[in-house]
Every structure is written in structure tokens, then in C-alpha cells.
C-alpha positions as CSV (number, residue, x, y, z in Angstrom):
1,M,-16.2,-21.7,-1.7
2,N,-12.7,-20.8,-0.8
3,L,-10.9,-20.1,2.5
4,T,-11.6,-16.3,2.5
5,T,-15.4,-16.7,2.4
6,P,-15.8,-17.8,6.1
7,A,-13.0,-15.4,7.1
8,L,-15.3,-12.5,6.0
9,L,-17.6,-13.2,8.9
10,F,-15.0,-12.8,11.7
11,P,-15.3,-9.0,12.0
12,A,-19.1,-9.2,11.9
13,I,-19.3,-11.8,14.6
14,S,-16.7,-10.0,16.7
15,L,-18.7,-6.8,16.6
16,L,-21.9,-8.5,17.4
17,L,-20.4,-10.2,20.4
18,L,-19.0,-6.8,21.6
19,A,-22.5,-5.3,21.2
20,Y,-24.0,-8.1,23.2
21,T,-21.4,-7.7,26.0
22,N,-22.0,-4.0,26.2
23,R,-25.7,-4.6,26.5
24,F,-25.2,-7.2,29.2
25,L,-22.9,-4.9,31.2
26,V,-25.3,-1.9,31.0
27,L,-28.2,-4.0,32.2
28,A,-26.2,-5.6,35.0
29,Q,-25.1,-2.1,36.1
30,L,-28.7,-0.9,36.0
31,I,-29.8,-3.8,38.2
32,R,-27.0,-3.0,40.7
33,Q,-28.1,0.7,40.8
34,L,-31.7,-0.1,41.3
35,H,-30.9,-2.5,44.1
36,D,-28.4,-0.1,45.8
37,Q,-30.7,2.9,45.6
38,N,-33.7,1.0,47.0
39,R,-31.9,-1.3,49.4
40,S,-33.9,-0.4,52.5
41,D,-37.3,-0.6,50.8
42,L,-37.6,-2.6,47.6
43,G,-41.1,-1.7,46.4
44,D,-43.2,-3.9,44.1
45,V,-42.3,-1.8,41.0
46,V,-38.6,-2.0,41.6
47,I,-38.8,-5.8,42.3
48,R,-40.7,-6.3,39.0
49,Q,-38.2,-4.1,37.1
50,I,-35.3,-6.0,38.5
51,S,-37.0,-9.3,37.6
52,N,-37.6,-8.0,34.0
53,L,-34.0,-6.9,33.7
54,R,-32.8,-10.3,34.9
55,K,-34.9,-12.0,32.2
56,R,-33.3,-9.7,29.6
57,L,-29.8,-10.6,31.0
58,A,-30.7,-14.3,30.5
59,L,-31.8,-13.6,26.9
60,I,-28.5,-11.8,26.2
61,R,-26.6,-14.7,27.6
62,S,-28.4,-17.0,25.1
63,M,-27.6,-14.5,22.3
64,Q,-23.9,-14.6,23.3
65,A,-23.9,-18.4,23.3
66,L,-25.4,-18.4,19.8
67,G,-22.8,-15.8,18.7
68,V,-19.9,-17.8,20.1
69,S,-21.3,-21.0,18.5
70,S,-21.4,-19.2,15.2
71,F,-17.8,-18.1,15.6
72,I,-16.7,-21.6,16.4
73,L,-18.5,-23.1,13.4
74,C,-17.1,-20.4,11.2
75,S,-13.6,-21.4,12.4
76,L,-14.3,-25.1,11.8
77,S,-15.5,-24.2,8.3
78,M,-12.2,-22.6,7.6
79,F,-10.4,-25.7,9.0
80,F,-12.5,-28.1,6.9
81,L,-11.7,-26.0,3.8
82,F,-8.0,-26.1,4.6
83,V,-8.1,-30.0,4.8
84,Q,-10.1,-30.2,1.6
85,L,-13.4,-31.4,3.2
86,T,-15.6,-29.0,1.2
87,T,-19.0,-30.5,1.8
88,I,-18.5,-30.5,5.6
89,A,-17.1,-26.9,5.4
90,E,-20.1,-25.7,3.5
91,L,-22.5,-27.3,6.0
92,S,-20.5,-25.8,8.9
93,F,-20.5,-22.4,7.3
94,G,-24.3,-22.6,6.6
95,L,-25.0,-23.5,10.2
96,S,-22.7,-20.7,11.3
97,L,-24.7,-18.2,9.2
98,A,-28.0,-19.6,10.6
99,L,-26.8,-19.1,14.2
100,L,-25.6,-15.6,13.4
101,V,-29.1,-14.8,12.0
102,V,-30.9,-16.4,14.9
103,S,-28.8,-14.8,17.7
104,P,-30.3,-11.3,17.7
105,R,-33.8,-12.7,17.3
106,S,-33.6,-14.7,20.5
107,N,-34.9,-11.7,22.5
108,S,-37.4,-10.2,20.1
109,K,-40.4,-12.1,21.4
110,T,-40.3,-10.7,24.9
111,W,-39.0,-7.2,24.6
112,K,-41.0,-4.6,22.6
113,P,-39.6,-1.0,22.5
114,G,-42.1,1.6,23.6
115,R,-44.1,-0.8,25.8
116,T,-41.3,-1.4,28.3
117,K,-41.5,0.8,31.4
118,M,-38.2,1.7,33.0
119,V,-37.8,2.7,36.7
120,R,-35.7,5.7,37.2
121,P,-35.2,7.5,40.5
122,D,-36.5,11.1,40.6
123,S,-34.8,14.0,42.3
124,T,-35.9,12.8,45.8
125,G,-34.4,9.3,45.2
126,S,-37.8,7.5,45.0
127,P,-38.4,5.4,41.8
128,T,-40.7,6.7,39.2
129,T,-42.0,4.7,36.3
130,R,-41.8,6.3,32.8
131,T,-41.9,5.0,29.3
132,P,-38.7,5.3,27.3
133,S,-40.0,8.2,25.2
134,S,-40.4,10.3,28.3
135,F,-36.8,10.0,29.4
136,P,-34.5,13.1,29.1
137,T,-32.5,13.4,26.0
138,G,-29.3,11.5,26.1
139,F,-30.7,8.4,27.9
140,S,-29.7,5.2,26.2
141,G,-31.3,2.3,27.8
């Protein structure tokens, strides 16, 4: 293994972290909107939806932590290769790859597309529950 092998992972890890951050920001904004729209009367459906979204935020935080750990281990692998510690570099790189593979899977046990119900306000401002397939075209949740 040479110095360029771990360097190939940097763009992939950076893009993955960017995707996790975007997902986190969208969910946080959705929670804020649900709370603001229903501030006077938080119904049971809205409370459960906010609770579900908060759980998803916690999962995204763990995905981000695994991605950052992968990035750090990849950097350490390059350092170990630079100082001629090949065995430690290979172990560090292998662990970095393992964390990179595990990070998107940390949320797959709890969230199943098609089964999740989203709360969206209707034209009167009251929340309605719909499955993702019934949202208007252009909705990306």
C-alpha cells in the first residue's frame, strides 16, 4: 500500500459528510416548522412526528461521528505510511473503511421508506398525515 491509497477516500468521505449534514439540516428545519405551525395546539400526531424526527436526528449524529472517525483514521493511515509504519497504516486504513461502510447503515434498522408517515399541513394549516408516496411531486423528504 502506498500513500495515495488512503488519499483516494478523502473525496468520498467529504461528500458523505456533506450529505449527512444536509439531511440533518433538513430534518431540523422540518421540526422547527412543525413546532411553529402548531405552537398553540400540539396534537398527538404532531408530537409523535417530532419525536420520530428527533430520533432520526440522533441517528444522523451517530452517522456523522462514524464518518468523522473514518476521516481521522484515514488521515492517520497516511501519516503511518509516511513514517514507514506499514502494518499500523494498513490496520488504520482497514478500520477507516469499516467505519465508512457502517456509517450509512446505522439508521437502516429504524427507518423504512414507504412505512414512515409524514405530517404536512394542509391548506387550512392543520396537520394531515400522508405516506411519502402521496406527497405532491417535488417533495424531497
